[in-house]
C-alpha positions in Angstrom: -85.2 -45.5 42.5 -85.6 -42.7 45.0 -86.0 -40.2 42.1 -89.3 -41.9 41.4 -90.6 -40.6 44.8 -92.2 -37.2 45.1 -89.7 -34.5 46.1 -91.6 -34.0 49.4 -91.2 -37.6 50.4 -87.5 -37.5 49.4 -87.1 -34.4 51.6 -88.8 -36.1 54.6 -86.7 -39.3 54.1 -83.6 -37.2 53.9 -84.4 -35.2 57.1 -85.3 -38.4 59.0 -82.1 -40.2 57.8 -80.0 -37.1 58.7 -81.5 -36.9 62.2 -81.0 -40.7 62.8 -77.4 -40.8 61.6 -76.5 -37.6 63.4 -78.1 -38.7 66.6 -76.3 -42.0 66.4 -72.9 -40.4 65.9 -73.4 -37.6 68.5 -75.5 -39.1 71.3 -75.2 -42.9 71.2 -72.5 -45.4 72.0 -73.3 -47.8 69.1 -73.2 -51.6 69.1 -70.1 -52.8 70.8 -69.3 -49.2 71.7 -68.2 -48.6 68.1 -69.2 -44.9 68.3 -67.4 -44.4 71.6 -64.2 -45.9 70.0 -64.7 -43.7 67.0 -65.0 -40.6 69.2 -61.8 -41.5 71.1 -60.0 -42.1 67.8 -60.9 -38.7 66.3 -60.3 -37.1 69.7 -60.0 -33.3 69.6 -59.6 -32.8 65.8 -62.0 -31.5 63.3 -64.1 -34.6 63.3 -64.1 -34.8 67.1 -65.4 -31.3 67.3 -68.2 -32.1 64.9 -69.2 -35.3 66.8 -69.6 -33.1 70.0 -72.3 -31.0 68.4 -75.5 -32.2 66.9 -76.1 -29.1 64.9 -72.6 -29.1 63.5 -72.7 -32.8 62.6 -76.2 -32.5 61.0 -74.9 -29.8 58.6 -72.3 -32.2 57.2 -74.4 -35.3 57.3 -77.2 -33.6 55.3 -74.9 -33.0 52.3 -75.4 -36.4 50.6 -79.2 -36.4 51.3 -79.5 -33.0 49.5 -78.4 -34.7 46.3 -81.3 -37.1 46.6 -83.8 -34.2 46.9 -82.6 -31.6 44.4 -81.2 -31.6 40.9 -79.6 -28.1 40.5 -77.1 -26.0 42.4 -79.6 -23.7 44.1 -81.8 -26.7 45.0 -78.8 -28.5 46.5 -77.9 -25.6 48.8 -81.5 -25.0 49.9 -82.2 -28.7 50.4 -78.9 -29.1 52.3 -79.7 -26.4 54.8 -83.4 -27.3 55.0 -82.6 -31.0 55.7 -80.1 -30.0 58.4 -82.7 -27.6 59.9 -85.4 -30.2 59.9 -83.0 -32.6 61.7 -82.2 -29.9 64.2 -85.9 -29.4 64.9 -86.4 -33.1 65.3 -83.6 -33.2 67.8 -85.1 -30.4 69.8 -88.5 -32.0 69.7 -87.1 -35.4 70.9 -84.5 -34.2 73.4 -85.1 -35.2 77.0 -83.9 -32.6 79.5 -83.8 -33.3 83.2 -86.5 -31.4 85.1 -85.3 -27.9 86.1 -82.4 -27.8 83.6 -81.9 -25.0 81.2 -81.6 -26.4 77.6 -80.1 -23.2 76.4 -77.5 -22.0 79.0 
């Protein structure tokens, strides 16, 4: 069904979905603290490290969405990186920093 949409729309949907899922896993508690419990369960392992970094998590979360956008190997790789990059830009655009804080220490 999604393949019926123009590639541009599939890209935008993939980027928004990547941002939403990444933000949920990295910055929110989730209903019933489900994400808090997940973070505690994965602790300091590979998944725990990914869940501590929006940019790291978005790279991995973008993978399945790239398959919706592209249909060849080069297209997958380019779409994968572009979707993750778009999610990172959305995160920067929507991040709320306290007044006077340095967002890039």
